Residue, then its C-alpha position, 0 to 999 in steps of 0.5 A: m220734849s222729854k228729859k232724854e231728848q233734853y239731855e241728848k240735845r245738849y250733846e247734839d248741839l255741842i258735837g253733832f251727836v250723842p256718844p255711845r257712853i253718854q247714851h248709856r249714862i242717860a238711859l241708865g240714869l233715867e231708869v235707876n236714879p233720874d235725880l242723880l242724872d239731872q244733877v250730873e248733867e246740870l253740873r256738867a253743863r255749868a262746867m262745860y260752858p264757863k262764863s269767862m271764855d267762849i265755847k271754842t276756847a273751852q273745847l280746845i282746853l278740854f281737847a288738850v286735857l283729854l289728849s294728855q290722858i290719851s283718851p278717845a273722848s278727845e275726839y268729841h271735844a275736838r269736834a265740838a271745838v271745830r263746830a265752835g270755829a276751831t281750825r285744823e291748825e288750832l287743833h294741831d297747835v293744841a296737840g303740840l302743846v300737849f306733846l311737850f308734857r305727854g309725848l308722842p302717844a298724845f301727839n299720835l292720837a291728836a293726828e288720828v283725831i284731826n285727820k278724822i275730822f279734816p281728812p288729809g288733802e281736803 
């Protein structure tokens, strides 16, 4: 398996696909500075999977952090949390917590993300 495939597999295992920005980071890093890319990806993997909590919990926290920043990347971590067993209700509860400190814009983004993952009526 090539380095590119190894990096991409981490994302595919976590969220089911490799987001476009990540594809760009991997391609550029492999071309320009493979050692730096390797260090970045290793550090990311270590931080992404803390030993003190399960993947679902870590992904719910990352969903909250990114929601509080009104980041579209929150969707990727919501998807990862769902792949790790999170429910629609758990994602909504996280959105409620974020609402307390970031308000309606974050709550609206959460609703958009949650409804994309769990279409209404399904």
